C-alpha positions as a Python dict, from the first residue, in 0.01 Angstrom:
ca = {
    (1, 'M'): (0, 0, 0),
    (2, 'P'): (-328, 135, 54),
    (3, 'T'): (-464, 347, -221),
    (4, 'F'): (-668, 662, -97),
    (5, 'F'): (-910, 796, -327),
    (6, 'V'): (-972, 1168, -452),
    (7, 'A'): (-1210, 1358, -723),
    (8, 'A'): (-1012, 1367, -1029),
    (9, 'E'): (-1028, 1858, -969),
    (10, 'A'): (-712, 1746, -678),
    (11, 'I'): (-496, 1620, -998),
    (12, 'V'): (-301, 1890, -1233),
    (13, 'P'): (-5, 1689, -1305),
    (14, 'P'): (264, 1751, -1198),
    (15, 'T'): (74, 1796, -889),
    (16, 'V'): (-167, 1683, -618),
    (17, 'R'): (-314, 1862, -368),
    (18, 'I'): (-533, 1697, -61),
    (19, 'S'): (-754, 1872, 142),
    (20, 'G'): (-1096, 1782, 430),
    (21, 'P'): (-1093, 1448, 572),
    (22, 'L'): (-859, 1288, 353),
    (23, 'L'): (-626, 1556, 493),
    (24, 'H'): (-638, 1529, 838),
    (25, 'H'): (-599, 1165, 811),
    (26, 'L'): (-339, 1123, 624),
    (27, 'R'): (-185, 1413, 887),
    (28, 'E'): (-342, 1360, 1213),
    (29, 'S'): (-385, 911, 1201),
    (30, 'L'): (-123, 833, 994),
    (31, 'R'): (125, 1136, 1000),
    (32, 'L'): (283, 1159, 664),
    (33, 'Q'): (609, 1330, 626),
    (34, 'P'): (762, 1521, 350),
    (35, 'G'): (966, 1266, 180),
    (36, 'E'): (667, 1004, 165),
    (37, 'I'): (510, 768, -137),
    (38, 'L'): (153, 801, -121),
    (39, 'S'): (-94, 590, -385),
    (40, 'I'): (-340, 814, -470),
    (41, 'T'): (-669, 721, -687),
    (42, 'D'): (-890, 946, -853),
    (43, 'D'): (-1253, 862, -928),
    (44, 'R'): (-1149, 821, -1348),
    (45, 'G'): (-972, 507, -1341),
    (46, 'K'): (-591, 694, -1288),
    (47, 'R'): (-396, 629, -1007),
    (48, 'Y'): (-98, 786, -942),
    (49, 'R'): (213, 721, -690),
    (50, 'A'): (311, 1090, -601),
    (51, 'E'): (601, 1227, -311),
    (52, 'I'): (474, 1462, -57),
    (53, 'A'): (573, 1810, -74),
    (54, 'E'): (453, 1943, 163),
    (55, 'V'): (216, 1932, 427),
    (56, 'T'): (15, 2224, 616),
    (57, 'G'): (-293, 2236, 800),
    (58, 'R'): (-508, 2317, 553),
    (59, 'E'): (-360, 2057, 207),
    (60, 'L'): (-111, 1799, 142),
    (61, 'V'): (79, 1852, -202),
    (62, 'G'): (260, 1571, -366),
    (63, 'R'): (494, 1560, -723),
    (64, 'I'): (330, 1311, -913),
    (65, 'L'): (625, 1057, -1019),
    (66, 'E'): (402, 768, -1182),
    (67, 'T'): (64, 652, -1321),
    (68, 'M'): (-137, 416, -1422),
    (69, 'S'): (-488, 373, -1543),
    (70, 'A'): (-744, 48, -1470),
    (71, 'P'): (-659, -248, -1640),
    (72, 'L'): (-897, -386, -1891),
    (73, 'T'): (-1220, -624, -1766),
    (74, 'A'): (-1484, -838, -1982),
    (75, 'A'): (-1597, -967, -1636),
    (76, 'P'): (-1951, -865, -1534),
    (77, 'S'): (-1984, -696, -1227),
    (78, 'I'): (-2129, -887, -961),
    (79, 'I'): (-2442, -661, -762),
    (80, 'L'): (-2517, -747, -407),
    (81, 'T'): (-2863, -770, -282),
    (82, 'Q'): (-2804, -875, 128),
    (83, 'A'): (-3085, -885, 358),
    (84, 'L'): (-3084, -739, 658),
    (85, 'L'): (-2851, -818, 916),
    (86, 'K'): (-2807, -733, 1248),
    (87, 'G'): (-2505, -501, 1337),
    (88, 'E'): (-2183, -513, 1321),
    (89, 'K'): (-2304, -825, 1076),
    (90, 'M'): (-2438, -575, 801),
    (91, 'D'): (-2072, -431, 841),
    (92, 'W'): (-1844, -694, 771),
    (93, 'V'): (-2010, -801, 441),
    (94, 'I'): (-1970, -445, 320),
    (95, 'Q'): (-1635, -503, 429),
    (96, 'K'): (-1552, -794, 265),
    (97, 'A'): (-1823, -775, -48),
    (98, 'T'): (-1576, -513, -127),
    (99, 'E'): (-1280, -684, -26),
    (100, 'L'): (-1349, -912, -311),
    (101, 'G'): (-1460, -702, -574),
    (102, 'V'): (-1788, -617, -573),
    (103, 'E'): (-1947, -317, -827),
    (104, 'R'): (-2260, -260, -609),
    (105, 'I'): (-2459, -322, -311),
    (106, 'V'): (-2836, -304, -181),
    (107, 'P'): (-2970, -416, 109),
    (108, 'A'): (-3304, -533, 108),
    (109, 'L'): (-3607, -610, 361),
    (110, 'A'): (-3712, -908, 351),
    (111, 'K'): (-4013, -1078, 568),
    (112, 'H'): (-3730, -1202, 857),
    (113, 'S'): (-3483, -927, 863),
    (114, 'I'): (-3459, -864, 1199),
    (115, 'V'): (-3343, -549, 1152),
    (116, 'R'): (-3627, -307, 1070),
    (117, 'P'): (-3451, 105, 1004),
    (118, 'R'): (-3629, 380, 1093),
    (119, 'A'): (-3722, 651, 835),
    (120, 'D'): (-3513, 931, 1006),
    (121, 'R'): (-3203, 734, 998),
    (122, 'I'): (-3183, 521, 693),
    (123, 'E'): (-2953, 828, 429),
    (124, 'H'): (-2735, 814, 835),
    (125, 'Q'): (-2681, 450, 759),
    (126, 'R'): (-2647, 449, 441),
    (127, 'E'): (-2346, 704, 451),
    (128, 'R'): (-2195, 517, 727),
    (129, 'W'): (-2196, 165, 528),
    (130, 'Q'): (-2085, 419, 234),
    (131, 'R'): (-1761, 541, 394),
    (132, 'I'): (-1760, 94, 505),
    (133, 'A'): (-1687, 30, 176),
    (134, 'L'): (-1453, 332, 82),
    (135, 'E'): (-1245, 200, 399),
    (136, 'A'): (-1177, -164, 230),
    (137, 'A'): (-1179, -45, -148),
    (138, 'Q'): (-842, 194, 50),
    (139, 'Q'): (-701, -83, 203),
    (140, 'S'): (-716, -384, -82),
    (141, 'E'): (-630, -135, -312),
    (142, 'R'): (-987, -164, -540),
    (143, 'W'): (-918, 59, -861),
    (144, 'N'): (-1324, 223, -776),
    (145, 'V'): (-1525, 209, -477),
    (146, 'P'): (-1865, 31, -447),
    (147, 'V'): (-2223, 168, -465),
    (148, 'I'): (-2375, 111, -114),
    (149, 'D'): (-2739, 168, -191),
    (150, 'A'): (-3026, 281, 52),
    (151, 'P'): (-3246, -30, 140),
    (152, 'V'): (-3527, -171, -84),
    (153, 'T'): (-3869, -331, -60),
    (154, 'L'): (-3854, -674, -293),
    (155, 'P'): (-4096, -528, -497),
    (156, 'E'): (-3849, -222, -536),
    (157, 'L'): (-3577, -526, -585),
    (158, 'L'): (-3794, -710, -849),
    (159, 'T'): (-3850, -333, -1071),
    (160, 'R'): (-3451, -272, -1030),
    (161, 'S'): (-3301, -604, -1156),
    (162, 'K'): (-3570, -657, -1394),
    (163, 'S'): (-3393, -632, -1707),
    (164, 'A'): (-3075, -852, -1559),
    (165, 'T'): (-2985, -1120, -1789),
    (166, 'S'): (-2826, -1346, -1465),
    (167, 'K'): (-2986, -1355, -1133),
    (168, 'I'): (-2918, -1608, -867),
    (169, 'I'): (-3086, -1604, -535),
    (170, 'L'): (-2889, -1878, -274),
    (171, 'A'): (-3180, -2117, -86),
    (172, 'E'): (-3076, -2341, 129),
    (173, 'R'): (-3268, -2652, 197),
    (174, 'S'): (-3347, -2650, -161),
    (175, 'D'): (-3277, -2880, -465),
    (176, 'G'): (-3155, -2610, -645),
    (177, 'T'): (-2783, -2608, -805),
    (178, 'S'): (-2478, -2594, -695),
    (179, 'L'): (-2352, -2220, -767),
    (180, 'T'): (-2064, -2398, -897),
    (181, 'T'): (-2201, -2540, -1149),
    (182, 'A'): (-2519, -2315, -1221),
    (183, 'P'): (-2466, -2171, -1588),
    (184, 'L'): (-2438, -1781, -1617),
    (185, 'S'): (-2517, -1560, -1913),
    (186, 'G'): (-2283, -1478, -2102),
    (187, 'A'): (-2489, -1097, -2224),
    (188, 'G'): (-2514, -848, -2014),
    (189, 'N'): (-2211, -721, -1793),
    (190, 'E'): (-2363, -808, -1450),
    (191, 'V'): (-2467, -1110, -1288),
    (192, 'W'): (-2713, -1052, -873),
    (193, 'L'): (-2602, -1249, -627),
    (194, 'L'): (-2889, -1248, -425),
    (195, 'V'): (-2838, -1355, -15),
    (196, 'G'): (-3122, -1377, 321),
    (197, 'P'): (-3125, -1290, 585),
    (198, 'E'): (-3044, -1481, 929),
    (199, 'G'): (-3409, -1646, 909),
    (200, 'G'): (-3381, -1698, 530),
    (201, 'W'): (-3618, -1646, 286),
    (202, 'D'): (-3971, -1635, 303),
    (203, 'D'): (-4144, -1906, 93),
    (204, 'E'): (-4381, -1669, -70),
    (205, 'E'): (-4011, -1433, -176),
    (206, 'L'): (-3900, -1721, -231),
    (207, 'A'): (-4151, -1829, -524),
    (208, 'Q'): (-4207, -1463, -598),
    (209, 'L'): (-3794, -1422, -676),
    (210, 'L'): (-3843, -1753, -929),
    (211, 'Q'): (-4140, -1618, -1073),
    (212, 'Q'): (-3911, -1319, -1188),
    (213, 'G'): (-3627, -1530, -1386),
    (214, 'Y'): (-3438, -1596, -1036),
    (215, 'T'): (-3201, -1926, -1039),
    (216, 'A'): (-3219, -2049, -745),
    (217, 'V'): (-2856, -2173, -643),
    (218, 'T'): (-2758, -2347, -289),
    (219, 'L'): (-2321, -2404, -177),
    (220, 'G'): (-2361, -2734, -58),
    (221, 'R'): (-2514, -2928, 221),
    (222, 'R'): (-2444, -2739, 503),
    (223, 'I'): (-2607, -2400, 643),
    (224, 'L'): (-2422, -2130, 647),
    (225, 'R'): (-2465, -1778, 830),
    (226, 'A'): (-2614, -1499, 645),
    (227, 'E'): (-2281, -1366, 656),
    (228, 'T'): (-2085, -1667, 570),
    (229, 'A'): (-2345, -1789, 271),
    (230, 'A'): (-2270, -1369, 108),
    (231, 'I'): (-1900, -1421, 111),
    (232, 'A'): (-1859, -1754, 32),
    (233, 'A'): (-2055, -1694, -322),
    (234, 'I'): (-1909, -1426, -365),
    (235, 'S'): (-1591, -1588, -345),
    (236, 'V'): (-1741, -1889, -551),
    (237, 'L'): (-1928, -1613, -842),
    (238, 'Q'): (-1538, -1398, -873),
    (239, 'S'): (-1378, -1747, -909),
    (240, 'R'): (-1554, -1823, -1195),
    (241, 'L'): (-1532, -1538, -1317),
    (242, 'G'): (-1213, -1465, -1287),
    (243, 'G'): (-1201, -1211, -1022),
    (244, 'L'): (-991, -1475, -799),
    (245, 'G'): (-666, -1660, -861),
}
């Protein structure tokens, strides 16, 4: 069953009240009726199993049957930096990376990126990506929704990730170590993963990233599409960190 995210203010035990766009989705798209069971997650790490008591044009009212808390985890969070990809490829990466449990997605502008977003469209695009992440988080029953940042330049990226202790960059046709065996620092609580655009990283970009503490890794001898490489790398990392299997 998908879970639906609400603000903590919507929960006043033993009642949950839903309005706004989510109400419209539940009422008009899913056509939920009184008596049906709903899974709801708030922004404080609580999940509720609720029975729908009433659905009107103004709100959905549910009766809480069960309350659960987010499971504790000591595994580091994965921060995906994906160089901008064309069209639906970027949407697909955001959707699948969300399903696989990344904590944050940072789109980046690389020299070989085909896409160059217009300044007046950046916030609109970021909001669209955030909606994709929200829908994927609900479908995969996550306990939170990853944050989708506005696109950053390489210098901005280096500043943001400067203090991270685990920084990995996928580099095709390199002599980097395999991601399956690359050392992951035990310090800190984040692993930064960088994936390039369709045309790969520029030599100068790669050299700059390596100078700033990133470790070049590979996924083997096959040259994968950028969107495939991102999902494969996240899967490997999550398996190593205990987030899969």
